[in-house]
Structures are given as structure tokens and as C-alpha cells.
C-alpha positions as CSV (number, residue, x, y, z in Angstrom):
1,M,0.0,-0.1,-0.1
2,K,2.4,2.8,1.1
3,T,4.9,1.3,-2.1
4,L,1.9,2.2,-4.5
5,S,0.9,5.9,-3.2
6,L,5.2,6.8,-3.1
7,V,4.7,5.5,-6.8
8,K,2.0,7.5,-7.3
9,N,3.2,11.4,-5.7
10,T,6.3,9.8,-7.7
11,S,4.7,9.7,-11.2
12,G,2.6,13.5,-9.8
13,A,6.2,15.0,-9.7
14,L,7.5,13.8,-12.6
15,L,4.2,14.9,-15.0
16,I,4.6,18.1,-13.4
17,L,8.0,18.2,-14.0
18,S,7.5,17.2,-17.4
19,S,5.3,20.1,-18.0
20,V,8.1,22.8,-16.8
21,V,10.2,21.2,-19.2
22,T,8.5,21.5,-22.0
23,A,6.7,25.1,-21.0
24,A,10.4,26.7,-20.4
25,A,11.6,25.1,-24.6
26,A,8.2,26.1,-25.7
27,N,9.3,30.1,-24.8
28,D,11.8,29.3,-27.7
29,G,11.5,31.4,-30.7
30,T,11.8,35.0,-33.2
31,I,9.8,37.9,-32.1
32,H,9.8,40.3,-35.4
33,F,8.5,44.0,-35.1
34,R,8.1,45.9,-38.2
35,G,7.3,50.1,-38.4
36,A,9.9,52.6,-38.0
37,I,11.9,54.8,-35.8
38,V,10.1,58.3,-36.7
39,E,12.2,60.1,-34.4
40,A,14.9,59.8,-32.0
41,G,15.1,59.6,-28.2
42,C,15.6,63.2,-25.5
43,Q,19.7,63.8,-25.5
44,V,20.1,64.4,-22.0
45,E,22.6,67.4,-20.7
46,N,23.8,66.9,-16.9
47,Q,24.5,70.4,-15.7
48,A,25.3,70.6,-11.8
49,Q,21.8,70.8,-10.5
50,K,19.7,70.7,-14.2
51,A,19.1,68.4,-16.5
52,I,18.3,69.9,-20.4
53,F,16.3,67.4,-22.1
54,S,16.6,68.0,-26.0
55,C,13.7,66.5,-28.3
56,F,13.1,66.5,-31.5
57,K,9.6,66.8,-32.4
58,D,8.0,67.7,-35.6
59,G,11.0,68.8,-37.2
60,K,11.7,71.3,-34.7
61,M,14.8,70.6,-31.6
62,Q,12.2,71.0,-28.4
63,R,14.3,71.6,-24.6
64,Q,13.1,71.7,-21.9
65,T,14.9,71.7,-17.8
66,L,14.5,70.0,-15.0
67,A,15.7,71.0,-11.7
68,L,17.1,67.3,-10.8
69,H,16.9,67.6,-7.3
70,Q,13.5,68.3,-6.5
71,L,12.9,65.5,-9.4
72,T,10.7,62.7,-9.1
73,E,8.3,62.5,-11.8
74,A,8.0,64.9,-14.4
75,S,6.6,64.9,-18.5
76,L,8.8,66.2,-21.4
77,K,5.1,67.3,-23.3
78,Q,7.1,68.1,-26.3
79,A,9.0,64.1,-26.6
80,N,5.7,62.3,-25.2
81,A,7.5,61.0,-22.6
82,S,8.3,61.0,-18.8
83,V,10.7,61.1,-17.0
84,R,11.6,59.1,-13.3
85,M,14.3,60.0,-11.0
86,K,15.5,57.4,-7.9
87,W,17.6,58.9,-5.9
88,L,20.1,56.3,-4.2
89,D,21.3,58.2,-1.2
90,A,19.4,60.2,1.0
91,S,21.3,63.6,0.5
92,R,20.1,63.0,-3.4
93,R,23.3,63.5,-5.3
94,L,23.1,59.7,-6.7
95,G,20.1,58.7,-8.7
96,V,19.0,57.2,-11.6
97,L,16.7,58.8,-14.6
98,Q,14.1,56.7,-16.1
99,I,13.0,58.0,-19.2
100,T,9.6,56.0,-20.8
101,Y,8.6,57.3,-24.2
102,Q,4.8,56.5,-25.1
């Protein structure tokens, strides 16, 4: 009786394990994208306590300046983008700037 129970549990575990391996193998493949990049991303110039964002939109260069020490989240309207600063220290001297384009 105990042997049969062990065989059932073992076969169930093997079935689950084989399903996981099959699912992992099914994730191989190629993704194709179609379209074009019509405008480049913004250029960011870091100056002391501010960042200057230069973004090309509708054939014109647009500029926007943001104060870094106050920055947590902002919108770059000229680029249809948002800016987020994640500060790595309490004194706000070291941070990671993330730009997300819509």
C-alpha cells in the first residue's frame, strides 16, 4: 500500500516536472517587429543641479530644463515622454534617471 502511494506521488511529480520543462522549451522563438522609428530619443545634458532635455519633435528641436534635486517624476510634453528619478542616497547626490516614451 505504501509502495503504491509512493509511485503515485513520484509519477505526479514527474508529470509536473515534465510540464515545466516543456513550457520552458516552448518559450524559444523569434519575435518580429514592424514599423519605423520616426523620432529619436531625447538627448540629456547634465549640468550641476539641472538636466536639459533636447528632444526632436515635428521637425523642430524642443528643449526643457528640470531641476534635478527636486525631481521625482515629470512630464516631457515635447517628446510625449515621462521622466522619473530614483534617488539612491538620502542626500540626493546619486540617482538613476528613467525616461519612458509613449
